[in-house]
N, C-alpha and C positions, 0 to 999 in steps of 0.2 A: 655689539656684535657677538655672536656665539658660534661655536663649532657647527651647530645645526644650520645656522644661516649660511656659513661658508660652504657646507656640504650641498645645500639646496642650490646655491648659486653655481657651484661647479656642475651639478647635475643639469641645470638649465642650459648652460653654455655647451657642455659636453654633448648633450642630446642634440643640439643644433649643429655644432661645428666639428666635433671630434668623432672619427669613425673607428671604433674599436672592433676589429673583426674577430673571427673565431681564434685565430692564432694568438692575438694579443690577450684575449680573455683567458685562453688556455694557459698561456705563459704565467699569468698571475695565479690562476688556480693551481697549477702543478707546483709552482714555487711554494705556495702555502701548504699544499699537501706534503711536500718534502721537508717542511719545517724551517724553510728559509725565513729570515725576518722580513716583515712587510715594508721594506725600505725602498722599493722601486718608485720611480717618479710617478706622479699622477698622470692620468690620460691626457689632460690638457698640457701638462709639462712635456710629456713625450711628443705630442704634436708640435709644440714649440721647438723642441730640438730638431725635429724633422724639417720644419720650415726654415730654421736658421741654417741648417746644412744645405738646403736647396737654394736659399737666397745667396749663400756664399758660393754655390756651385762646387761644393766639395766633391773631390774624387777619391780622397784618402782621409780616413777618420781614425783617430786613436781614442779609445775609451779606457779609462783607468778605473776598474771596478765593474765587473759584469753582473754580479748577483745572479738573478734568474734569467737574464737576457731580455727583459722587457724594454728597457731603453735602447738596448742594442738593436732590437728589431725596428724600432722607430727610426733610429739613425741609419741603419743599413738600407731601409726602404727609400731613403733620400738620395742614395748614390745612383749615378748613371751607369749604363752598361760599362763593364770593365773597372768599376770602382771597387775599393777594398776597405774593410774595417778590421782593425786589430783591437781586440779587447783583452785586457790583462786582469786575471783573477787569481787571488791567493788561495782560495778555498776549493778543494777538490770536489766537494759535493755541489757547491754552487756552479762550478764549471760544467759538471755533468748535467745538471738540470738545465742550465742555459743552452748547452749544446743540443739537447733534445728539443727545447723550445724553438731554437733558431732553425733547426732542421725541419721541424713541422711547418715553420713559416716559409720554407723554400729558400732559405738564405745561407745554407751551409757553404755554398760555393763563394759567398761574398765575405763571410765573417771567419776570422781566424782567432780562436781563443787561445791565449798563451797562459798556461798554468804556472803559478809561482808568485812569490812576493814581487810586486811591481818594481821595487828598487833593485831587484836582481834581474828582472827581464827587460827593463827599459834600456840598460846599457847595451843589450844585444840587438836592439832595433837598428836597421840600416836602411839605406835607400832602396834596397831590394824589397823591403817590407812595406813601402809606401811613403816613407819619410822623404822630404818634409811633408808633414800632414797639414791638410787644409783646416781641420777642426780637431780640437782635443777636448774631450769631456772628462772632467775629473770628479769622480764620485766614489771615493774609497775612504780609507782611514784618514781622518782629518789631521791628526798630528803630523802626518807625512806630507801634507799639502805643500809646504814650502819646498820640499825636495821634488815633488811632482811638478811644481811650477818650473823649477830649474831645468828638468828634463823636457818639459813641454817647450820651453824656449829653445832648447838645443835641436828639437825635432820639428820645428815649424819654420815659417818664412814670412816676409812681409805680406800682409793680407790674411794670414791665418787667424782663426778665432779660438780662444781658450775660454772654456766655461767651467766654473767651479760651483758645485751644488752644495746645498745645506750649509750656508754660511751665516745665517742669522741666529740659529740655535735658540729659538724662542726668545730672542732679544738678548741672550747672554753675551753675544759678541761685543756688546758695549762695555763689558766689565773687564778692565785691565788686570784685576786681581783674581779673576776666576781660577779656581783650582782645577777646572776641567781641561785636560790636555787637548780635547777636541776644539774647545773654544780658543785656546792659545794657538793651536795650529792654524785655525781659520784667521785669527787676528794677524799672525805673522805672514801668512799667505797674502792677505789683502794689503798689508803694509808694504810688502815687497813689490806687489803689482803697482801700488801708488808711486813708488820711487823709481821704478824701472824706466830707463830712457827709451826702451823699445816698445812700451805698452801704453795704450790709452784704454780706459776701462770705466765701467759703471757697475753698480750693484742695485738689485731690485728686491724689495721685500715682497713676499707672497703669503696669502692666506687661502685656505681651501681644504679639500678633503684630507690633505697631508698635514694640516695644522698650520702653524706660523713658522715660516722659514724664509728662504730666498736664495739668490744665486748671484755670482759675480761673472761678468762677461768682459773679456779683454780682447782688443785687436792688436796684433803684432804689426808695428809700423815699419821700422827699418833697423 
């Protein structure tokens, strides 16, 4: 299999099953024009996040890592009337681009972007902000994933879903001696999930337009 094959397969299924409207397309385009890294989820992955939030019946969502707001739009569109999404972003330029993209999508009244390092802003979240959250999407700096998991558990309840993106790292996750702190952060994150008495989880490898990677999904039990 080649990257070209993965791209073609994504194009086929996305053409049939994934509706990227002008707001989503513009979010990707404006993020690129602003020089943001092209790290947003693929269209089919965005749709998956949307479906998972809808299946869960999420009314409150926490996103750690906004980037240009592409995944934020997918998630926010899954919320019912009165639902709320808080997205944490450390980079001021990313937050500004995301805010414009989210406003253009008509979701400024739903999404609250909190600027600052997530480990500084997470302790400030309270029940008034939507906690306990029904879904937490972790897609930020991987070395901090273990700390993000700790906060996700504090800010969720039984039945909540926690999703960690980019955990396969082109297969490097299997190397316990990897010098890459992102790999070590993902390994520690996954090992903590595996041992935690309040979590049951799985991991899925993915290939597609974003290359070879994958995600972890955990359910908070009790």
